C-alpha positions as CSV (number, residue, x, y, z in Angstrom):
1,X,143.4,140.7,13.3
2,X,141.8,142.8,16.2
3,X,138.3,140.2,16.2
4,X,140.7,137.2,16.4
5,X,142.8,138.4,19.3
6,X,139.4,139.1,21.1
7,X,137.7,135.9,20.2
8,X,140.7,133.7,21.0
9,X,141.0,135.9,24.6
10,X,137.5,134.8,25.1
11,X,137.7,131.5,24.2
12,X,140.6,131.3,26.4
13,X,138.6,132.7,29.3
14,X,135.5,130.0,28.8
15,X,138.1,127.4,29.3
16,X,139.9,128.6,32.4
17,X,136.4,129.0,34.0
18,X,135.0,125.9,32.8
19,X,132.2,127.5,31.0
20,X,132.7,125.4,28.1
21,X,128.7,124.6,27.2
22,X,125.5,126.7,27.6
23,X,124.4,127.0,31.1
24,X,120.6,127.8,33.0
25,X,119.7,130.2,35.9
26,X,116.6,130.9,37.2
27,X,115.0,134.1,36.2
28,X,115.9,136.2,39.6
29,X,119.7,135.3,39.6
30,X,121.8,138.5,39.3
31,X,123.5,138.9,35.9
32,X,127.3,139.8,35.6
33,X,127.5,143.0,33.0
34,X,130.1,142.8,30.7
35,X,133.2,144.5,30.4
36,X,132.9,144.6,27.1
37,X,130.3,143.2,24.4
38,X,126.4,143.9,25.0
39,X,122.9,142.3,26.4
40,X,121.5,140.4,24.3
41,X,117.5,139.0,25.2
42,X,116.3,136.0,23.2
43,X,112.4,135.8,23.1
44,X,110.2,132.9,21.6
45,X,106.9,134.2,19.7
46,X,104.8,131.9,18.9
47,X,101.6,132.1,16.7
48,X,99.3,130.3,18.9
49,X,98.8,129.7,23.1
50,X,101.1,127.2,24.8
51,X,101.8,126.1,28.2
52,X,105.2,127.7,28.6
53,X,106.5,124.1,30.1
54,X,105.9,122.3,26.8
55,X,108.3,124.2,24.7
56,X,112.2,124.3,25.6
57,X,115.5,125.4,24.6
58,X,118.6,124.8,25.6
59,X,122.6,124.7,24.3
60,X,122.1,128.1,23.2
61,X,124.6,129.5,21.1
62,X,125.5,133.1,19.1
63,X,127.6,133.3,16.1
64,X,129.8,136.7,16.3
65,X,132.1,137.3,13.9
66,X,132.5,133.5,12.9
67,X,132.7,132.2,16.6
68,X,130.3,130.4,18.6
69,X,129.7,131.6,22.3
70,X,127.3,130.0,24.5
71,X,124.5,131.5,26.1
72,X,122.8,131.6,29.7
73,X,119.2,129.6,29.1
74,X,116.7,130.9,31.2
75,X,115.4,128.1,33.6
76,X,111.5,129.3,34.0
77,X,109.6,128.9,37.1
78,X,107.3,126.0,36.4
79,X,104.2,127.3,35.7
80,X,101.1,126.1,33.7
81,X,100.6,129.5,32.4
82,X,99.5,130.3,28.5
83,X,101.9,132.4,26.6
84,X,103.1,133.4,23.2
85,X,106.3,134.9,24.3
86,X,108.6,133.2,26.2
87,X,112.2,134.6,27.2
88,X,114.6,131.7,26.6
89,X,117.8,133.7,27.2
90,X,119.7,136.8,28.4
91,X,123.1,136.9,28.6
92,X,126.5,139.0,27.6
93,X,128.5,138.7,24.0
94,X,131.4,140.2,22.8
95,X,130.9,142.8,20.3
96,X,131.0,142.0,16.5
97,X,128.2,140.6,13.8
98,X,126.0,138.7,15.0
99,X,125.0,136.2,12.3
100,X,123.7,133.0,13.7
101,X,121.8,130.6,16.5
102,X,122.0,127.4,17.4
103,X,120.7,125.2,19.9
104,X,118.5,122.3,21.0
105,X,114.5,122.6,20.6
106,X,112.0,120.2,22.6
107,X,108.3,120.3,22.5
108,X,105.9,118.3,24.4
109,X,102.1,117.2,24.5
110,X,100.2,117.6,27.4
111,X,100.9,114.2,28.3
112,X,105.0,115.5,28.5
113,X,105.3,112.9,25.1
114,X,108.2,114.3,23.2
115,X,106.6,115.5,19.9
116,X,109.5,117.5,18.4
117,X,113.4,117.3,19.6
118,X,116.0,118.7,17.3
119,X,119.1,120.0,17.2
120,X,119.4,123.3,14.9
121,X,121.2,126.2,13.3
122,X,119.6,129.3,11.8
123,X,120.8,132.0,10.2
124,X,119.5,135.3,11.4
125,X,116.9,137.2,8.5
126,X,119.2,140.3,9.1
127,X,122.7,139.9,10.5
128,X,123.1,142.7,13.0
129,X,126.1,144.4,14.9
130,X,126.3,144.2,18.8
131,X,128.3,147.6,20.3
132,X,130.1,147.7,23.5
133,X,127.6,148.4,26.0
134,X,124.7,147.9,23.9
135,X,121.6,146.2,24.3
136,X,119.4,144.1,21.8
137,X,116.7,141.4,21.4
138,X,116.2,138.4,19.2
139,X,113.2,137.2,18.2
140,X,112.6,133.5,17.4
141,X,108.9,133.2,15.6
142,X,107.2,129.9,15.6
143,X,104.3,128.7,13.8
144,X,103.8,125.5,16.0
145,X,100.9,124.2,13.9
146,X,103.9,123.3,11.2
147,X,106.1,121.7,13.7
148,X,106.2,118.2,13.3
149,X,109.2,115.2,14.2
150,X,110.7,115.1,10.8
151,X,109.7,118.6,9.5
152,X,112.9,120.9,9.0
153,X,113.2,123.3,11.8
154,X,113.3,126.1,9.3
155,X,110.0,125.3,7.7
156,X,108.5,126.4,10.9
157,X,110.9,128.9,12.9
158,X,112.8,131.9,11.7
159,X,114.9,134.2,13.9
160,X,115.2,138.3,13.5
161,X,116.5,141.1,15.3
162,X,114.4,143.7,17.0
163,X,112.9,146.6,14.8
164,X,112.0,150.1,15.3
165,X,109.1,150.3,17.1
166,X,105.6,152.4,16.5
167,X,105.6,155.3,18.9
168,X,102.2,154.7,20.7
169,X,100.5,151.6,22.8
170,X,104.5,151.3,24.4
171,X,105.0,150.3,28.0
172,X,108.9,151.0,29.1
173,X,110.4,149.2,31.6
174,X,114.0,150.2,33.3
175,X,116.2,147.2,34.6
176,X,119.3,149.2,36.2
177,X,120.8,146.0,36.6
178,X,121.4,145.4,33.0
179,X,121.7,148.8,32.3
180,X,118.6,148.4,29.8
181,X,115.2,149.4,29.2
182,X,113.1,146.9,27.7
183,X,109.8,148.0,25.5
184,X,106.7,146.0,25.7
185,X,103.4,146.7,23.1
186,X,100.3,147.0,25.5
187,X,98.3,146.0,22.7
188,X,100.2,142.5,22.3
189,X,101.6,141.8,25.5
190,X,104.9,141.4,23.9
191,X,108.3,142.6,24.5
192,X,109.6,144.0,21.2
193,X,112.7,145.7,21.8
194,X,116.0,146.8,24.4
195,X,118.0,149.6,24.5
196,X,120.9,150.1,26.7
197,X,120.9,153.2,29.3
198,X,124.4,154.7,30.3
199,X,125.9,155.2,34.0
200,X,123.0,154.4,36.9
201,X,119.6,155.5,35.7
202,X,117.1,155.0,38.8
203,X,114.1,156.9,37.3
204,X,112.5,158.0,34.4
205,X,109.9,160.2,33.4
206,X,107.8,160.7,30.1
207,X,106.3,164.2,28.2
208,X,104.0,162.6,26.5
209,X,103.0,165.4,24.2
210,X,106.1,166.0,23.1
211,X,107.2,162.0,23.2
212,X,110.7,162.8,25.1
213,X,111.8,160.5,27.8
214,X,113.7,161.9,30.7
215,X,116.4,159.6,32.5
216,X,117.7,160.5,36.1
217,X,121.3,158.9,35.7
218,X,122.7,159.1,39.6
219,X,126.2,158.4,38.5
220,X,127.1,160.8,36.4
221,X,124.9,163.5,37.7
222,X,122.9,164.5,34.7
223,X,119.5,163.7,33.1
224,X,119.1,161.8,29.9
225,X,117.0,162.8,27.1
226,X,115.5,159.7,24.7
227,X,113.2,160.9,22.0
228,X,110.9,158.1,21.8
229,X,109.8,158.6,18.4
230,X,113.7,158.2,17.0
231,X,114.3,155.8,19.9
232,X,117.7,158.0,20.2
233,X,119.4,160.1,22.9
234,X,119.6,163.2,22.0
235,X,120.5,165.4,24.9
236,X,122.3,165.3,28.3
237,X,121.2,167.8,31.2
238,X,123.8,168.0,33.6
239,X,122.7,168.6,37.5
240,X,125.3,171.1,39.0
241,X,125.7,171.1,42.7
242,X,124.2,167.6,43.3
243,X,126.0,164.5,44.6
244,X,123.0,161.5,44.6
245,X,120.2,163.1,43.0
246,X,117.6,159.9,43.2
247,X,113.8,161.3,42.5
248,X,112.4,162.8,39.2
249,X,109.4,164.7,38.2
250,X,108.0,166.9,35.6
251,X,105.1,169.7,35.4
252,X,102.3,169.0,33.2
253,X,103.2,171.3,30.4
254,X,106.7,169.6,30.1
255,X,108.8,172.8,30.6
256,X,110.3,172.0,34.2
257,X,112.1,169.1,35.8
258,X,111.9,168.4,39.4
259,X,114.9,166.6,40.9
260,X,115.3,165.4,44.8
261,X,118.9,165.2,45.7
262,X,118.6,163.7,49.4
263,X,122.3,163.4,49.9
264,X,122.3,167.3,50.0
265,X,119.1,167.7,51.3
266,X,117.6,170.2,48.3
267,X,114.9,169.9,45.5
268,X,116.2,171.4,41.7
269,X,114.3,172.6,39.1
270,X,115.6,172.4,35.3
271,X,114.2,174.2,32.2
272,X,113.5,171.6,29.7
273,X,114.1,173.7,26.8
274,X,118.0,174.8,27.4
275,X,118.4,172.5,30.2
276,X,119.5,175.4,33.0
277,X,118.7,175.2,36.7
278,X,116.3,177.7,37.2
279,X,115.9,177.1,41.0
280,X,117.6,175.0,43.9
281,X,116.1,175.1,47.8
282,X,117.3,173.3,50.9
283,X,114.1,171.4,52.3
284,X,114.0,168.3,54.7
285,X,116.7,165.6,55.7
286,X,116.1,163.0,52.7
287,X,113.7,164.9,50.1
288,X,112.1,162.0,48.2
289,X,109.5,160.9,45.8
290,X,108.7,164.3,44.0
291,X,105.1,164.6,43.0
292,X,103.7,167.2,40.8
293,X,99.9,168.4,40.9
294,X,97.6,171.0,40.0
295,X,94.6,172.0,42.8
296,X,91.6,174.8,42.1
297,X,94.4,175.6,39.0
298,X,97.4,176.3,41.2
299,X,100.6,174.0,40.6
300,X,102.2,172.4,43.4
301,X,105.0,170.2,44.2
302,X,104.9,167.4,46.9
303,X,107.7,165.7,48.4
304,X,108.5,163.1,51.3
305,X,111.2,163.3,53.7
306,X,111.4,159.8,55.2
307,X,114.2,160.6,58.0
308,X,111.8,163.5,59.4
309,X,108.3,161.8,58.4
310,X,107.4,164.6,56.9
311,X,105.0,165.6,53.7
312,X,106.2,169.0,52.3
313,X,104.3,170.9,49.7
314,X,106.3,173.4,47.8
315,X,105.7,176.2,45.6
316,X,106.5,175.2,41.6
317,X,107.7,178.7,40.9
318,X,110.5,179.1,43.2
319,X,110.3,176.1,45.1
320,X,109.4,178.1,48.1
321,X,108.1,175.5,50.9
322,X,104.3,176.3,51.8
323,X,103.5,173.7,54.8
324,X,105.1,170.6,56.0
325,X,103.3,167.9,58.1
326,X,103.9,164.6,59.9
327,X,103.1,162.0,57.2
328,X,102.8,158.7,59.3
329,X,105.9,156.8,60.8
330,X,107.2,155.1,57.2
331,X,106.2,157.5,54.3
332,X,106.5,155.6,51.0
333,X,105.1,157.3,48.0
334,X,102.4,159.8,47.5
335,X,99.6,160.9,44.7
336,X,97.3,163.4,44.3
337,X,93.6,162.4,43.5
338,X,90.1,163.3,43.8
339,X,91.1,166.6,44.9
340,X,93.1,165.2,47.9
341,X,96.9,164.4,48.7
342,X,97.1,160.7,49.9
343,X,100.3,159.4,51.2
344,X,101.4,155.6,51.6
345,X,102.4,155.0,55.4
346,X,103.6,151.4,55.7
347,X,104.7,151.0,59.1
348,X,101.1,151.9,60.2
349,X,99.5,150.0,57.0
350,X,97.3,153.1,56.3
351,X,96.5,155.7,53.9
352,X,96.6,159.2,55.1
353,X,94.5,162.1,53.3
354,X,95.5,165.3,53.4
355,X,93.9,169.0,52.5
356,X,96.2,170.1,49.6
357,X,96.2,173.6,50.1
358,X,96.9,173.5,53.8
359,X,98.0,170.2,54.6
360,X,95.5,169.7,57.2
361,X,94.9,165.5,57.9
362,X,91.2,164.6,56.9
363,X,91.6,161.0,57.4
364,X,93.4,157.9,57.8
365,X,92.3,155.0,56.1
366,X,93.5,151.4,57.1
367,X,94.8,149.6,54.1
368,X,95.0,145.7,56.0
369,X,98.5,145.6,54.6
370,X,101.7,147.4,53.9
371,X,101.0,150.2,51.4
372,X,104.1,150.9,48.9
373,X,102.9,152.5,45.8
374,X,100.1,154.2,44.1
375,X,98.1,154.6,40.9
376,X,95.0,156.5,39.7
377,X,92.5,155.4,37.8
378,X,90.5,158.4,36.9
379,X,88.0,156.5,34.6
380,X,86.7,153.8,37.5
381,X,87.4,156.5,39.9
382,X,89.8,154.5,42.1
383,X,93.1,154.5,44.0
384,X,94.9,151.7,43.3
385,X,98.0,150.7,45.8
386,X,100.1,147.7,46.0
387,X,100.5,145.9,49.1
388,X,103.8,144.6,49.3
389,X,103.3,142.1,52.3
390,X,99.9,140.7,50.6
391,X,101.3,140.4,47.0
392,X,98.2,142.1,45.5
393,X,97.1,145.3,44.9
394,X,94.1,147.1,46.4
395,X,91.4,149.5,45.0
396,X,90.4,152.5,47.1
397,X,87.5,154.3,45.5
398,X,87.1,158.0,45.4
399,X,85.3,159.5,48.2
400,X,85.6,156.2,50.1
401,X,87.5,155.6,53.4
402,X,87.8,151.9,53.0
403,X,89.6,149.6,50.5
404,X,87.1,147.3,48.9
405,X,89.0,144.6,46.6
406,X,92.5,143.1,46.1
407,X,93.8,141.7,43.1
408,X,97.0,139.2,43.0
409,X,99.9,140.7,41.4
410,X,102.9,138.4,42.0
411,X,105.6,138.7,44.7
412,X,107.2,142.1,45.7
413,X,104.8,144.5,43.5
414,X,106.9,147.5,43.2
415,X,106.2,150.5,40.4
416,X,103.0,150.4,38.8
417,X,101.2,152.3,35.7
418,X,97.9,152.4,34.2
419,X,96.7,152.2,30.5
420,X,93.7,154.7,30.4
421,X,93.2,153.9,27.1
422,X,93.1,150.2,27.2
423,X,92.0,149.9,31.2
424,X,95.1,147.6,32.1
425,X,97.3,148.1,35.1
426,X,101.2,146.9,34.7
427,X,102.9,145.6,37.9
428,X,106.7,145.3,38.6
429,X,106.8,142.2,40.1
430,X,110.6,142.2,41.3
431,X,111.4,139.0,42.7
432,X,110.2,136.9,39.4
433,X,111.6,139.7,36.7
434,X,107.8,140.0,35.2
435,X,105.1,142.5,34.8
436,X,102.1,141.7,35.4
437,X,98.9,142.8,33.4
438,X,95.5,143.3,35.0
439,X,92.4,144.2,33.7
440,X,90.8,146.7,35.3
441,X,87.3,146.0,34.4
442,X,87.5,142.4,35.8
443,X,90.5,143.2,38.2
444,X,91.6,139.7,37.4
445,X,95.2,138.8,35.6
446,X,94.9,138.5,32.0
447,X,99.0,138.2,31.0
448,X,102.8,138.2,31.9
449,X,105.7,139.8,30.5
450,X,108.9,138.4,31.6
451,X,112.4,140.5,31.3
452,X,115.8,139.8,31.6
453,X,116.3,141.8,35.2
454,X,114.9,143.3,38.1
455,X,112.2,145.9,37.0
456,X,112.2,149.2,38.9
457,X,110.6,152.1,36.4
458,X,107.6,151.5,34.6
459,X,106.5,154.5,32.3
460,X,103.3,154.6,29.5
461,X,103.0,156.1,26.2
462,X,100.0,156.1,24.6
463,X,98.2,158.5,22.2
């Protein structure tokens, strides 16, 4: 009876708003979060590469508790990119048992002639229950070599929910707009799952040894601990006396978390074993971007204070400030590499290089673009820097004071992470809701992952 009333209300809402059929939206359109229900992302996986414009899905509907609900299909940015996975829909669906999907699919040849045009209904290989506030992926698996005009669609297309992933070779992608984390296989360049996150998660850090992912929840003033082996949330660590925590960092041994709270002008250290506050210090006007590093056997915590344009370095034991130095007019990010500290100064289009123990400035390196974020490639001995206005990543070799190359990485490059094992660079393209994959050896783009909302933070887990 409860489900019948819920379903009737949902249908009345659709009629009142005129949403009687599935519609399309572009990749960078905002998504409305459901007041009740969960987010479903639907992907097509194909057995052979295909140009993404040559296969389309529309009139999508999901069956939940025997009621059909229309979905928002994705209007992909027109491209001739060759793909083996395509995002076809992201939408909110009322809670219930998801058992079927129906849609219209069209496949065209190189000249645009229709090879397949079918309306179809498919049952999931395994029905699943969509809970309130959850996030889940569905995968259509297509064997395109079997697709023919008169061939029943069930012979070449199946649909199944996500499965528990293997632990390693994973890329975690935070999408706060839809309260979700997407997981991608780095060896396959494919999204494989999505999980919901509570509150307002603004940052995440991984303890790779213990296989624990820490999520900073700005709204609820706590840190969520996610076990990447079991794919379950295991603990919540409160952040006492904080107002709007923004930055999160973890020590090399995973014993300590560092949190910046810009509104209260403070930095905190948290013991990860018992979740207790070990130290708190007032520093700077708006401390952000905490960065843990070890130099000559000593651990340090570097932070940026953007309001007073300072680089501040603290002792990790008691958070005592060791020094504070000018860090340009618009410091954006900080990283330790090649026995030096580097700060990206966006306004002056330069990288500032500091001596880690004293803060003495060693060099100012022009970037010919607006530097935003850093990553370190230790194998090839390069510092990678995103240039926001150039839509590119530039390379700064260790020991040099000049960037040498630029690699396109899409509009609005955000966070970036390196897979050392596979020598891949993953860059969050925040305008087109994509993750750009670059090969570090050739410095060329080799793949693209499309997700259902703006990616803000990336984390890599590998052996």
